[in-house]
ROGULO-430689 format. One record per atom (N, C-alpha, C): residue in three letters; chain; atom name; x, y, z. Coordinates in nm, 4 decimals. Layout:
// ROGULO-430689
> residuo, cadena, atomo, u, v, w
> ALA, A, CA, X, Y, Z $
...
//
This chain:
// ROGULO-430689
> residuo, cadena, atomo, u, v, w
> MET, A, N, 0.0840, -0.1174, 0.0000 $
> MET, A, CA, 0.0000, 0.0000, 0.0000 $
> MET, A, C, 0.0892, 0.1248, 0.0000 $
> ALA, A, N, 0.0597, 0.2163, -0.0922 $
> ALA, A, CA, 0.1394, 0.3383, -0.1048 $
> ALA, A, C, 0.0928, 0.4399, -0.0007 $
> ILE, A, N, 0.1857, 0.5127, 0.0529 $
> ILE, A, CA, 0.1530, 0.6166, 0.1504 $
> ILE, A, C, 0.1393, 0.7489, 0.0762 $
> ARG, A, N, 0.0275, 0.8172, 0.1033 $
> ARG, A, CA, 0.0018, 0.9455, 0.0369 $
> ARG, A, C, 0.0623, 1.0601, 0.1173 $
> ALA, A, N, 0.1083, 1.1587, 0.0453 $
> ALA, A, CA, 0.1520, 1.2816, 0.1105 $
> ALA, A, C, 0.0269, 1.3567, 0.1550 $
> PRO, A, N, 0.0321, 1.4426, 0.2574 $
> PRO, A, CA, -0.0866, 1.5121, 0.3083 $
> PRO, A, C, -0.1585, 1.5965, 0.2041 $
> HIS, A, N, -0.0880, 1.6420, 0.1007 $
> HIS, A, CA, -0.1512, 1.7278, 0.0016 $
> HIS, A, C, -0.2108, 1.6494, -0.1160 $
> GLU, A, N, -0.1986, 1.5176, -0.1167 $
> GLU, A, CA, -0.2534, 1.4354, -0.2236 $
> GLU, A, C, -0.3917, 1.3844, -0.1846 $
> PHE, A, N, -0.4808, 1.3813, -0.2820 $
> PHE, A, CA, -0.6167, 1.3367, -0.2567 $
> PHE, A, C, -0.6501, 1.2233, -0.3517 $
> THR, A, N, -0.7433, 1.1404, -0.3114 $
> THR, A, CA, -0.7818, 1.0276, -0.3957 $
> THR, A, C, -0.9000, 1.0600, -0.4847 $
> SER, A, N, -0.9796, 1.1588, -0.4510 $
> SER, A, CA, -1.0951, 1.1927, -0.5338 $
> SER, A, C, -1.1133, 1.3436, -0.5404 $
> ARG, A, N, -1.1943, 1.3854, -0.6396 $
> ARG, A, CA, -1.2230, 1.5287, -0.6528 $
> ARG, A, C, -1.3016, 1.5790, -0.5330 $
> ARG, A, N, -1.3879, 1.4962, -0.4762 $
> ARG, A, CA, -1.4687, 1.5360, -0.3611 $
> ARG, A, C, -1.3795, 1.5729, -0.2428 $
> GLU, A, N, -1.2732, 1.5009, -0.2224 $
> GLU, A, CA, -1.1832, 1.5306, -0.1111 $
> GLU, A, C, -1.1103, 1.6626, -0.1329 $
> ARG, A, N, -1.0905, 1.7019, -0.2594 $
> ARG, A, CA, -1.0211, 1.8267, -0.2889 $
> ARG, A, C, -1.1084, 1.9485, -0.2649 $
> ARG, A, N, -1.2379, 1.9335, -0.2837 $
> ARG, A, CA, -1.3279, 2.0475, -0.2657 $
> ARG, A, C, -1.3401, 2.0839, -0.1191 $
> GLN, A, N, -1.3383, 2.2110, -0.0933 $
> GLN, A, CA, -1.3579, 2.2572, 0.0426 $
> GLN, A, C, -1.4878, 2.3356, 0.0474 $
> SER, A, N, -1.5591, 2.3222, 0.1548 $
> SER, A, CA, -1.6822, 2.3989, 0.1677 $
> SER, A, C, -1.6490, 2.5450, 0.1972 $
> ALA, A, N, -1.7461, 2.6303, 0.1716 $
> ALA, A, CA, -1.7278, 2.7727, 0.1996 $
> ALA, A, C, -1.7089, 2.7921, 0.3498 $
> PRO, A, N, -1.6270, 2.8877, 0.3876 $
> PRO, A, CA, -1.6065, 2.9113, 0.5312 $
> PRO, A, C, -1.7349, 2.9615, 0.5969 $
> GLU, A, N, -1.7561, 2.9228, 0.7204 $
> GLU, A, CA, -1.8740, 2.9650, 0.7962 $
> GLU, A, C, -1.8761, 3.1162, 0.8145 $
> THR, A, N, -1.7608, 3.1748, 0.8433 $
> THR, A, CA, -1.7495, 3.3186, 0.8650 $
> THR, A, C, -1.6330, 3.3728, 0.7828 $
> THR, A, N, -1.6589, 3.4815, 0.7101 $
> THR, A, CA, -1.5528, 3.5408, 0.6286 $
> THR, A, C, -1.4961, 3.6671, 0.6923 $
> PHE, A, N, -1.5618, 3.7178, 0.7971 $
> PHE, A, CA, -1.5198, 3.8391, 0.8662 $
> PHE, A, C, -1.5268, 3.9613, 0.7753 $
> ARG, A, N, -1.6134, 3.9573, 0.6732 $
> ARG, A, CA, -1.6286, 4.0699, 0.5813 $
> ARG, A, C, -1.7571, 4.1476, 0.6093 $
> GLU, A, N, -1.8342, 4.1059, 0.7087 $
> GLU, A, CA, -1.9609, 4.1713, 0.7425 $
> GLU, A, C, -1.9409, 4.3192, 0.7713 $
> ILE, A, N, -1.8416, 4.3515, 0.8505 $
> ILE, A, CA, -1.8189, 4.4907, 0.8902 $
> ILE, A, C, -1.7863, 4.5766, 0.7691 $
> GLU, A, N, -1.7038, 4.5252, 0.6779 $
> GLU, A, CA, -1.6697, 4.6013, 0.5574 $
> GLU, A, C, -1.7941, 4.6292, 0.4736 $
> TYR, A, N, -1.8784, 4.5286, 0.4578 $
> TYR, A, CA, -1.9991, 4.5428, 0.3760 $
> TYR, A, C, -2.0957, 4.6432, 0.4390 $
> ILE, A, N, -2.1222, 4.6290, 0.5680 $
> ILE, A, CA, -2.2143, 4.7205, 0.6358 $
> ILE, A, C, -2.1570, 4.8625, 0.6363 $
> ASP, A, N, -2.0271, 4.8758, 0.6531 $
> ASP, A, CA, -1.9639, 5.0074, 0.6509 $
> ASP, A, C, -1.9809, 5.0738, 0.5146 $
> ARG, A, N, -1.9625, 4.9978, 0.4084 $
> ARG, A, CA, -1.9805, 5.0521, 0.2725 $
> ARG, A, C, -2.1251, 5.0943, 0.2496 $
> LEU, A, N, -2.2211, 5.0101, 0.2926 $
> LEU, A, CA, -2.3623, 5.0454, 0.2779 $
> LEU, A, C, -2.3965, 5.1706, 0.3579 $
> SER, A, N, -2.3404, 5.1816, 0.4771 $
> SER, A, CA, -2.3683, 5.2951, 0.5635 $
> SER, A, C, -2.3116, 5.4250, 0.5065 $
> LYS, A, N, -2.1864, 5.4225, 0.4646 $
> LYS, A, CA, -2.1220, 5.5437, 0.4129 $
> LYS, A, C, -2.1859, 5.5938, 0.2844 $
> SER, A, N, -2.2318, 5.5022, 0.1998 $
> SER, A, CA, -2.2931, 5.5428, 0.0732 $
> SER, A, C, -2.4438, 5.5626, 0.0853 $
> LYS, A, N, -2.4984, 5.5363, 0.2061 $
> LYS, A, CA, -2.6420, 5.5502, 0.2315 $
> LYS, A, C, -2.7246, 5.4714, 0.1294 $
> THR, A, N, -2.6783, 5.3528, 0.1003 $
> THR, A, CA, -2.7460, 5.2646, 0.0058 $
> THR, A, C, -2.8741, 5.2106, 0.0684 $
> PRO, A, N, -2.9869, 5.2205, 0.0000 $
> PRO, A, CA, -3.1114, 5.1622, 0.0520 $
> PRO, A, C, -3.0981, 5.0108, 0.0641 $
> VAL, A, N, -3.1426, 4.9580, 0.1764 $
> VAL, A, CA, -3.1343, 4.8144, 0.2013 $
> VAL, A, C, -3.2693, 4.7594, 0.2451 $
> VAL, A, N, -3.2810, 4.6282, 0.2325 $
> VAL, A, CA, -3.3939, 4.5548, 0.2877 $
> VAL, A, C, -3.3354, 4.4627, 0.3937 $
> VAL, A, N, -3.3894, 4.4708, 0.5148 $
> VAL, A, CA, -3.3445, 4.3861, 0.6245 $
> VAL, A, C, -3.4536, 4.2833, 0.6502 $
> LYS, A, N, -3.4207, 4.1561, 0.6323 $
> LYS, A, CA, -3.5157, 4.0478, 0.6577 $
> LYS, A, C, -3.4888, 3.9954, 0.7981 $
> LEU, A, N, -3.5917, 4.0038, 0.8845 $
> LEU, A, CA, -3.5764, 3.9597, 1.0226 $
> LEU, A, C, -3.6059, 3.8105, 1.0349 $
> THR, A, N, -3.5671, 3.7526, 1.1469 $
> THR, A, CA, -3.5864, 3.6094, 1.1677 $
> THR, A, C, -3.7332, 3.5706, 1.1711 $
> ASP, A, N, -3.8229, 3.6657, 1.2039 $
> ASP, A, CA, -3.9661, 3.6353, 1.2058 $
> ASP, A, C, -4.0331, 3.6569, 1.0701 $
> GLY, A, N, -3.9538, 3.6936, 0.9671 $
> GLY, A, CA, -4.0063, 3.7102, 0.8322 $
> GLY, A, C, -4.0378, 3.8532, 0.7933 $
> GLU, A, N, -4.0387, 3.9446, 0.8876 $
> GLU, A, CA, -4.0686, 4.0851, 0.8572 $
> GLU, A, C, -3.9547, 4.1463, 0.7761 $
> GLU, A, N, -3.9918, 4.2326, 0.6800 $
> GLU, A, CA, -3.8928, 4.3048, 0.6012 $
> GLU, A, C, -3.8974, 4.4527, 0.6357 $
> ILE, A, N, -3.7814, 4.5112, 0.6537 $
> ILE, A, CA, -3.7717, 4.6528, 0.6870 $
> ILE, A, C, -3.6849, 4.7189, 0.5811 $
> ARG, A, N, -3.7346, 4.8288, 0.5250 $
> ARG, A, CA, -3.6621, 4.9018, 0.4214 $
> ARG, A, C, -3.6139, 5.0349, 0.4777 $
> GLY, A, N, -3.4948, 5.0738, 0.4397 $
> GLY, A, CA, -3.4363, 5.2000, 0.4828 $
> GLY, A, C, -3.2889, 5.2009, 0.4479 $
> TRP, A, N, -3.2127, 5.2801, 0.5180 $
> TRP, A, CA, -3.0677, 5.2786, 0.4998 $
> TRP, A, C, -3.0012, 5.2747, 0.6354 $
> ILE, A, N, -2.8801, 5.2214, 0.6386 $
> ILE, A, CA, -2.8079, 5.2013, 0.7643 $
> ILE, A, C, -2.7381, 5.3314, 0.8015 $
> GLU, A, N, -2.7829, 5.3902, 0.9104 $
> GLU, A, CA, -2.7218, 5.5148, 0.9568 $
> GLU, A, C, -2.6100, 5.4887, 1.0565 $
> TYR, A, N, -2.6271, 5.3845, 1.1382 $
> TYR, A, CA, -2.5312, 5.3554, 1.2450 $
> TYR, A, C, -2.5294, 5.2046, 1.2665 $
> TYR, A, N, -2.4153, 5.1533, 1.3094 $
> TYR, A, CA, -2.4048, 5.0118, 1.3454 $
> TYR, A, C, -2.2925, 4.9949, 1.4459 $
> ASP, A, N, -2.3006, 4.8898, 1.5239 $
> ASP, A, CA, -2.1901, 4.8478, 1.6086 $
> ASP, A, C, -2.1931, 4.6956, 1.6126 $
> LYS, A, N, -2.1258, 4.6350, 1.7097 $
> LYS, A, CA, -2.1162, 4.4891, 1.7088 $
> LYS, A, C, -2.2495, 4.4197, 1.7392 $
> ASP, A, N, -2.3447, 4.4902, 1.7999 $
> ASP, A, CA, -2.4703, 4.4273, 1.8393 $
> ASP, A, C, -2.5929, 4.4767, 1.7637 $
> ILE, A, N, -2.5907, 4.5996, 1.7140 $
> ILE, A, CA, -2.7119, 4.6566, 1.6542 $
> ILE, A, C, -2.6823, 4.7279, 1.5227 $
> ILE, A, N, -2.7906, 4.7506, 1.4475 $
> ILE, A, CA, -2.7855, 4.8411, 1.3338 $
> ILE, A, C, -2.9030, 4.9367, 1.3474 $
> ARG, A, N, -2.8839, 5.0605, 1.3037 $
> ARG, A, CA, -2.9921, 5.1583, 1.3050 $
> ARG, A, C, -3.0374, 5.1776, 1.1614 $
> ILE, A, N, -3.1642, 5.1520, 1.1373 $
> ILE, A, CA, -3.2231, 5.1702, 1.0058 $
> ILE, A, C, -3.3010, 5.3009, 1.0061 $
> THR, A, N, -3.2644, 5.3902, 0.9152 $
> THR, A, CA, -3.3320, 5.5181, 0.9006 $
> THR, A, C, -3.4286, 5.5063, 0.7838 $
> ARG, A, N, -3.5523, 5.5516, 0.8062 $
> ARG, A, CA, -3.6557, 5.5417, 0.7038 $
> ARG, A, C, -3.7141, 5.6795, 0.6774 $
> ASP, A, N, -3.7641, 5.7017, 0.5557 $
> ASP, A, CA, -3.8166, 5.8324, 0.5173 $
> ASP, A, C, -3.9493, 5.8647, 0.5849 $
> THR, A, N, -4.0440, 5.7752, 0.5773 $
> THR, A, CA, -4.1801, 5.8078, 0.6221 $
> THR, A, C, -4.2209, 5.7382, 0.7507 $
> GLN, A, N, -4.1370, 5.6521, 0.8035 $
> GLN, A, CA, -4.1691, 5.5793, 0.9258 $
> GLN, A, C, -4.0604, 5.6034, 1.0297 $
> PRO, A, N, -4.0873, 5.5681, 1.1548 $
> PRO, A, CA, -3.9855, 5.5883, 1.2595 $
> PRO, A, C, -3.8579, 5.5087, 1.2317 $
> ASN, A, N, -3.7472, 5.5625, 1.2750 $
> ASN, A, CA, -3.6195, 5.4928, 1.2629 $
> ASN, A, C, -3.6151, 5.3793, 1.3646 $
> LEU, A, N, -3.5377, 5.2751, 1.3348 $
> LEU, A, CA, -3.5345, 5.1568, 1.4198 $
> LEU, A, C, -3.3923, 5.1179, 1.4569 $
> PHE, A, N, -3.3748, 5.0722, 1.5809 $
> PHE, A, CA, -3.2544, 5.0030, 1.6218 $
> PHE, A, C, -3.2887, 4.8553, 1.6215 $
> ILE, A, N, -3.2108, 4.7748, 1.5505 $
> ILE, A, CA, -3.2392, 4.6320, 1.5384 $
> ILE, A, C, -3.1177, 4.5538, 1.5863 $
> TYR, A, N, -3.1428, 4.4579, 1.6767 $
> TYR, A, CA, -3.0346, 4.3707, 1.7197 $
> TYR, A, C, -2.9919, 4.2832, 1.6026 $
> LYS, A, N, -2.8613, 4.2698, 1.5816 $
> LYS, A, CA, -2.8118, 4.1873, 1.4721 $
> LYS, A, C, -2.8556, 4.0421, 1.4871 $
> SER, A, N, -2.8749, 3.9972, 1.6088 $
> SER, A, CA, -2.9192, 3.8594, 1.6302 $
> SER, A, C, -3.0600, 3.8355, 1.5746 $
> ARG, A, N, -3.1380, 3.9404, 1.5526 $
> ARG, A, CA, -3.2726, 3.9294, 1.4952 $
> ARG, A, C, -3.2718, 3.9360, 1.3429 $
> VAL, A, N, -3.1552, 3.9691, 1.2829 $
> VAL, A, CA, -3.1448, 3.9830, 1.1377 $
> VAL, A, C, -3.1120, 3.8468, 1.0758 $
> LYS, A, N, -3.1985, 3.8046, 0.9835 $
> LYS, A, CA, -3.1722, 3.6816, 0.9096 $
> LYS, A, C, -3.0724, 3.7102, 0.7989 $
> TYR, A, N, -3.0998, 3.8167, 0.7202 $
> TYR, A, CA, -3.0064, 3.8645, 0.6189 $
> TYR, A, C, -3.0485, 4.0036, 0.5757 $
> LEU, A, N, -2.9616, 4.0708, 0.5027 $
> LEU, A, CA, -2.9958, 4.2005, 0.4449 $
> LEU, A, C, -2.9349, 4.2090, 0.3065 $
> TYR, A, N, -2.9955, 4.2927, 0.2235 $
> TYR, A, CA, -2.9460, 4.3097, 0.0876 $
> TYR, A, C, -2.9810, 4.4485, 0.0385 $
> GLU, A, N, -2.9119, 4.4909, -0.0683 $
> GLU, A, CA, -2.9390, 4.6218, -0.1269 $
> GLU, A, C, -3.0772, 4.6186, -0.1902 $
> ASP, A, N, -3.1536, 4.7245, -0.1702 $
> ASP, A, CA, -3.2923, 4.7298, -0.2156 $
> ASP, A, C, -3.2985, 4.7419, -0.3679 $
> PRO, A, N, -3.3509, 4.6398, -0.4355 $
> PRO, A, CA, -3.3571, 4.6465, -0.5821 $
> PRO, A, C, -3.4668, 4.7408, -0.6324 $
> GLN, A, N, -3.5635, 4.7766, -0.5492 $
> GLN, A, CA, -3.6730, 4.8644, -0.5923 $
> GLN, A, C, -3.6268, 5.0068, -0.6159 $
> THR, A, N, -3.5254, 5.0501, -0.5449 $
> THR, A, CA, -3.4790, 5.1868, -0.5620 $
> THR, A, C, -3.3866, 5.1985, -0.6822 $
> GLY, A, N, -3.3020, 5.0987, -0.7034 $
> GLY, A, CA, -3.2168, 5.0962, -0.8205 $
> GLY, A, C, -3.1075, 5.2014, -0.8249 $
> HIS, A, N, -3.0938, 5.2824, -0.7222 $
> HIS, A, CA, -2.9887, 5.3847, -0.7190 $
> HIS, A, C, -2.9517, 5.4152, -0.5754 $
> ARG, A, N, -2.8412, 5.4794, -0.5591 $
> ARG, A, CA, -2.7989, 5.5219, -0.4253 $
> ARG, A, C, -2.8685, 5.6514, -0.3907 $
> ARG, A, N, -2.8994, 5.6682, -0.2648 $
> ARG, A, CA, -2.9673, 5.7895, -0.2189 $
> ARG, A, C, -2.8682, 5.9030, -0.2103 $
> ASN, A, N, -2.9158, 6.0207, -0.2403 $
> ASN, A, CA, -2.8341, 6.1392, -0.2204 $
> ASN, A, C, -2.8921, 6.2116, -0.0997 $
> ARG, A, N, -2.8294, 6.1957, 0.0151 $
> ARG, A, CA, -2.8787, 6.2518, 0.1397 $
> ARG, A, C, -2.8062, 6.3794, 0.1760 $
> ASP, A, N, -2.7430, 6.4403, 0.0816 $
> ASP, A, CA, -2.6703, 6.5642, 0.1073 $
> ASP, A, C, -2.7714, 6.6751, 0.1343 $
> THR, A, N, -2.7657, 6.7340, 0.2521 $
> THR, A, CA, -2.8645, 6.8362, 0.2903 $
> THR, A, C, -2.8220, 6.9774, 0.2519 $
> ARG, A, N, -2.7035, 6.9919, 0.1963 $
> ARG, A, CA, -2.6597, 7.1257, 0.1546 $
> ARG, A, C, -2.7421, 7.1733, 0.0357 $
> SER, A, N, -2.7730, 7.3006, 0.0308 $
> SER, A, CA, -2.8503, 7.3550, -0.0813 $
> SER, A, C, -2.7621, 7.4314, -0.1759 $
//
């Protein structure tokens, strides 16, 4: 019986690696969305969807600012996922200077 080196595999399945559980890129993504005031949809664990833009975030919460409804602080543990809002199709211009 031949001894394999640690980097040798017997099948293609053994060579494939699954995606990492955590990429540590969450902060970069949320920071980019926040700075550009990109409209997002936040899907909560109970199925509710909240639309707005991320004004503030830290390790535990995100603040969603909305135009016509009250602003919300949402615990990240309640967020199932979030994505850029496809209904708006553009970045918001929140510059208040005239």
